[in-house]
Structures are given as C-alpha cells and as structure tokens.
N, C-alpha and C positions, 0 to 999 in steps of 0.2 A: 682501332689500331692506329697508331701514328701512321699507319699502314706503313699508315702504318700498315699496310697493305691491305684498302681496301680493303677486304675483308677482309687488315686488319681488317685483306681484304680481305680494305676494302675489300671479303669472300664469304661464302657460306660454308661453315664447318659443321659436319654432322656429328653432334655431340655423342649420340649413342654409339656411333662407330668409333669415335675417338677413344672411348673408354673400353670398347670391346677389343680393339686391336692395338691399343695405345693411342690415341687420337688419330686413327685410321690410315689404311692403305694396303691393298693386296696386289693389285695389278702392277702398280708402279714399283713396289718392292721387288717383284719378280724381274721386271725390266732392269732394275738397278743391279740385282744379283747377276743377271746374265751379262750385263755390261762389264762389271768389275771382275767377275770371275773369268770372263773371256779375256779381259785385259791381262789379268795376272797369268793366265795360262800361256798367252802369246809371249809375254815377257819372259816367262820361265824357259821357253824353248829358244829364245833369242840368243844369238851368239854373243850379244852384248848384254847378257842378263844383268839386270839392275835390281837386285833383291832389295826392296824398299820397305822398311818396317812401317812407315806411315801408311803406305798403301795396304799392307797386310792388316793393319788395325782398322782400316776403313772398310774393308771388304765385308759385305753382308754374309754372315755365316749360314749359308743355305745352299744345298746342292741337290734339292729334290726335283729340280727341273733341268732338262737338257740345256746346255749353253748354245747360243746362236751359232749355227754352222755357216751362215751366209754373210757374216760380217767379218771383215778383215781389220783387226785392230793394230796391225803392224805400223800403219801410218802414225797412230797416236804415239806408239813407243819410239818411232823414229824421231818425231819432234821432241818428245820428252828427253831422250838421250842427247840430242843435239843441244838443247837448252842447257842441260847439266854440264855438257862437255865444253861448250863454246861461249856461253854468256859471259860478258866481261866482268860483271860484279857478282861473284859467287855468294856474297853475303845476302843478296836479295832472293836467292833461290830457296824460298821456304816451301818445302815439299808439300806440307799440308795445304797451304794456300793454293799451290798449283793444282792439287787434286780437286779442292773445292771449286776452283775456277773452271776446271774441265767439266765437272758435273753441272755447274751452273750454266755453262755454255751449251751443254747437251740439251738441257731443259728449255733454255731460251730459244734454241733453234726451232722449236715447235711453233713459235710465234704467238703463244697464248700468254697475255700479261698476267693472268691469275694463277698460272702454274709457276713454281719456282723452287730452287734449292736454298736451304737456310743452313749456314754453319752453326756451330754450337752457341755462339753468342747471339746470333739472330733468332735461333730457336727459343732461347731463354726469354728474349725480349717479346717474342710473339706470345708466349705463355703468359707473361705479365700483362700484356694487352687484354687478353680474354679474362684475366682475373680482375682487371680494372685498376691496377696501380702500376705506374712506371714514372720515370723522369724524362721529361721532354717538353714539348710545347702543346701537345694535345690536338693533333690534327691527323685526320685520316687522308691518305694520299693513294692515288692509283694512276694507271695509264689510261688515257682516253685519247683516241686517234693518235697514238704513239707519242703523246705529250704528257709529262708528269703534271698531274692535275690534283687540286684539292677536292676530295670527295666531300669532306665535311670537317669544319672545325668543331671540336667538342665544346659544349656549352660551359662557360665559366672558366675556360682554360686560357693560358697566355696567347694561344693562337687566335681564339675568338676575341679576346680583349684587344689584340693588336689590329683587328679588323680584317683578318683573312676570311674569305668567303668561299662557299662551294662554287666550283667552276673556275677559280683562279688558277692560272697556269704558272707553274714554277719553272723559270728559265735557268736560274742558277741557285745552288746552295753554297754559301760562302763564295768562293771564286770558281767553283766547278760547274761547268755547263752541263745541263741535265739531258741533252739531246740523245745521249746513248747510255744513260745511267739505268741500272736495274732498280726495281722497287726496294729490294732489301738493302742495296747500297745507299739509296736515298734515305731510308729509315735510319740507318746507322749514322749518317752524317747529320740528320736533323736531331736525333736523340743526343742526350748528353747530361752531365751532372747539373743538378739544381743550382741556379745562380749564374750559370754561364749563358752566353748569348749565341744565337745563330742568325746569320744574315741570309734572307731569301730575296731573290729578285723575281718579281711576279708581273704578270700582265693580266688584266681583267677583261672579261668579255665586253665589247663595245669601246675599248680603249686601245690606242696604238702606242701608248707611252708606258714602258716598263717602269716599275718603281721598286726601290729596295726597302725592305722592312727588317729591322733588327728586333728579335724576340728573345726575352730572357726565359730560359728553361726553368721548370718548377716540377715538383712532385705532382703527378696527375692522378687524382682519385676520382673515378667516374662512377657516379651513382646511376644505375641503369634505368630506374623508374622513379618518376616524381608525380605526385598527385596534388592537384589544386581543387578544392571544393568552392565553387563560386556561390555568391548569395542568390543568384537566379536559378539555382538548382542544377546547373551544368557542372559536370565533373570533367576537368581537363587532365588527361593522363599523358605525360610525355615519356617516351621510351628513347633513351639515348644510344643504346646498343643492345645486342642480343648475346649476353655473356653468361658466365657461370651462375650468376645470382638472379638473372632476369625473370625466369619463370617463378621463382619463389617470391620475389618482390612484387611482381605483377599480381600474383595470387592474393597477397596481402592487400594490395590496392583495390582489387576487385571486390573483396569482402567488405572493405571500408565503403566503397561506392554503394553497395547494397544496404549496408547498415545506416548510412546517412541519407538513404532514400533519394539519391540523385535521380533526376528525370531525363537526363540525356548525357552522352559522353562524347567529348572531342578527343580523339587519339592523335597526338602530335608526333609524327615520325620525321619531321624535318631535321636534316643534318644527322640522321641515324645511318651509319655506314654498313650496318648489318651485323653478322655474327653467326651463331649456331642455327642451323635449320630446325633442329628439334625444338629450340626455344620458340621460334616463330610458329611452329605447329601447336605447341602447348598454349601459347597466348591466343592464337586464332580459335582454339577450342573453347575458350571462355565466351566467345561470341557465336560461333557457328554450331548448329545442331549436329549431334553425333552422326557419323556415317557420310557426311558431305566431304568432298575433296577440298583440301586446303591448298595443295600444290601437286602438280604432276611432274614426276621425274622421268626424263627420257635418256636412256643409255645409248652407247655408241652403236649398238646393233638395232636401234630403233624401237626396242621394247620400252613399255611405259609402266610406271608404278605410281599408284595414287597414295599420297599421304593424307589420310582422312582425319577429320575432327575426332578427338578422343572423348568427346562428351564433357559434361560438367559446364554447359554453356549458360552460366548464371547471369550473363549480361545480354543474352539474346533478345530480351523483351524491351530493351532500351534503344531509342534512336541513336545512330552513330554517324559522326562526321570525322573524316580523316584528313589531316594536314600533311602534305608532302611537298618536297622541292627537289632540286637537282642533287642534293646531298643525301637523299633517301635512296639507299642501295641495298641490293642483296636480300637479306632476310626482311628488311623493311618493305621491299617491294612484294615479297611473298605475302606478308600480312595485309598490306594495302590491297593487293589483288584479290585475296581471299574475302576480305570484308566487302569489297565492291561486288565481286561475282556471286558470292553466296548469300549475302543478306542485304544487298542493295545500298551499302553505305556510300555517301557522296564523298568524292575526293576533291579537296580544295588546295590550291597553291600553284606549283609549277611542275613540269614534267620531271619524272624521277630519273635517276642516273642511268639505268639500263644494264644491270648485271644479272643475266639469266643463266648462270652456270653454277655448278656445285663442285666444291673442292673437298678432297680428303687429305689428311696429313698422317704421315708415317714416320716414326722415329727411326733413324738409321744409326749405324755404328758410330761411336765416338761423340754422341750428343747432337749430331746433325739431324736434319729432317727434310723431307721432300713433300711439297704441296703440289697436287696435280688436279686438274679439272677432269672429273670422271663422268659428268652427266650435264645435260641441260635441264632447265625447269620451265614449266609453263603454268600459267594461272589456271584456276578451275575451269574457265571457259575455253582453255586451249590456246591462249595467247602467249607467244614466245617474245619476251621483251628485251632480249640481248641487244644492246646498243641502240634500242628504240626507246626504252623506258615506258612508263605508264603515264598517259596523259590524264590530267585531272578533269573532273566533270566541270568545275568552275575554275578558270584560269585567273589567278590573281598574283600580281607581281609584288615584290618587296624591294623598293629602290634603295639606293645609297642614302638618299635624303630621309626616307622612312627609318632606315637603320640608325642613322646618326642622330635622329630626333626621337628615338624610342617609340616609334609608331609601328604597329603590326597589322596592316590591312588584311593579311591572310587570316589571322586569328579573328579579326572583327567580322569578316565574311562568314567564317565557320560558326561564330556565335549567332549571327543573323539567321543563318540557315537552320541552326539547331532550335532557335526560338520558334521558328515557323513549324518545325516538326513536333514540338512539344505542345502546340495549341490543341 
C-alpha cells in the first residue's frame, strides 16, 4: 500500500472475511449505524431541523439494533448548524466532506493508527493497492510513535530508486507538515498521476539533518512473488506483499522449487509491509505441518482463536532461512514468526516493524469504507509483537554504504547459514 497505509497498512486484512461480508466488518458497522441513525434522529427532532440529503445518503440502512440511548448528539448538530449558518465562505461548506471529516475524527479519537475511515476515492485507491496496480511512488507508510514513517519502499519503484528507506521519517509532503496528518490524507497527497512529481522532506535514523527528495510518480505494478534459483542449490524466494495473487504465485514458486530439486530456501521478507492474513496462513502452510498454529488471534474479550496450518507442506523438509528488516510488517511478521516458532527457521537481518493487530474493512454507503482494529495477534509461541517487533536470531545491518555500492551483507549471511545447513 502506498499506505499506503501500512497495511496498505501498512495492515492485516482478512481476505476470507473481506469476501464474506464485502471485505469485512460487523461490529464497526453496527457502531456506525448507531452513530448516524442517532444523529439523524436528533436532527429530526431539532427545532433547527436541517434535512440534509448528503447525510441521508450516507446513513447505513440498518435498524435491527437499538440506537444508543446514553449518547447525546445534540452538540454535533449544534456545531453543524453554526458552521452552516455563520461560516464566512459558504462555497467551502461541502457537506459530504464535512460528514467524512466527522467520521474520520470519530475513528481517530480512539488513538489507533491502524483504524481509519476512507472516503470513496481513498477506498478505491486502497483496493488498487491490494490488486497490485496504482499510480504513485511505490512506498508503504504508517504511523510509528506518532510520526509519519516509511514502512517499506517497494522494490523497483520510484521510491526505492530515489533512495527512500524503511524507517525514514516524513516531516513534510510538499509544503504540508505531517505532524497532524492522517494516513489516508498522506496517501492522497503522495499519490498522483504518472509523470508528476512529489516533494518529501525526510529525516533518517542517525541523522539530524532533514533532506528534501523529489520523486517522479509512475504506474506501480507490484509482482508479489519472485523466485531466483541459484547455482549452489539455494532457492531465494522474495515476497513483496500479501495481496490478491500472492497465494497463487507462491504455490507456483513452491512447485518450481520442488521440480528443480533445490536443497534449501531463503525467504526474503525485507520491506514487505504485509497484506492479507489468509495469504500469510496459506503460505505458512507450505512449510508448517498440518494442525500446527500459524498465528493466534486474541479478541477484545480475551478469547483466542488459532489459525492452523492447512496442510500441503511440500517445503517442510528443506532448511529455511528468513530475511527480515524494519520494513517487514504485519503479515510478514506472521509468516516470520510461524517459520521461527514452528519449524525452527533462522531469522537474519534487523528487527521487524512491530504490527501485531488485525484489521477488518467494511464498505459503507456511498462508496466509503471503515477500517478498524478488531483483534491482536500473537506468534505460535504466544509472543505479542505490537510495537516491539521480532528480533532476528542473527542481527546484520545493511548500511548506506552497502546500499549505495550494491552490497547485501544480510543476504550474504543468509547464504552462509544455508550452506552450513545443507552440509
């Protein structure tokens, strides 16, 4: 996702539920219904009734739940009416945008950077991200410690070619300071037509000097799985995201690994910002024997549900090494945790991003959608990695000098370990 939120968040979307409910959401839908139906009823009774067709079209058409009786929405309508009556420039009173802003503010008030409201345009962009094609610079962004941060530049994109790195903090987009910007607003500003430019002011870890980078936008086509068959018998399989096509493409790669009789596998999850939970479970199942937990989901009431390997573990007999870094997030961390805990795979690189939550997405009226955190997740050994990340077994840095001179000490270390395992 340009987070693109993270999971472009930079997030874990549960694909099976996406398709069951429209790309998911029950609890939040009911909350939204209660909010807007309550708002509409309060407005209807108001002496200053402001019958608003925009609001009517945005209301979720459901009345199978009682509306909240302990919430007074009169303050909302008092502010709404005062804005409409007194604001100096009536041409700027776009009622749809005002409603979108109200919903966005409601969700933002929870303080969770991975939950959010998306207007119709943002919803369409989000869908394009998961399909793998969009116009922009090809960078996944998210909030870390309340700072807009690069989760991962996607390989081969303008962002990567311009030198953006995981962990870079984005201080400004064009001339807009990002200290109070939402993820979706940031995505909208970074996105744009092919051939146009966007200016980002960033600061890199270890540096006190901000620098400005101009990046030309392009059409971003992200291939989610790439396989390299090395002459030494090692198969290197790089997963760039967990999207619509990832399970199918990984299945093809797995078959090819068996056919070419590879003797070991390096799974490269560096700068993979995540995606669908279901895809992570499917891919884990190629390595992990049937019945073993891939990930544990913990709901708000404390109850837990295991997502077990689905079998078909055709790669389970081969030694595995996994490459990770600070751009490995969400579904990437699920796969890395499962391979480490269940089959003893060695993790090489740097500590992962630390996104241990699960989001659901529900389409709302008028083409908008609501993304909400509905659970936490833990590794098979019960480790909760939110904001902590997963520490590699072998810590190996990749410096600016390495990057600029096309050296990859992390991959070199993974190859060294794999050769020892294959002896």
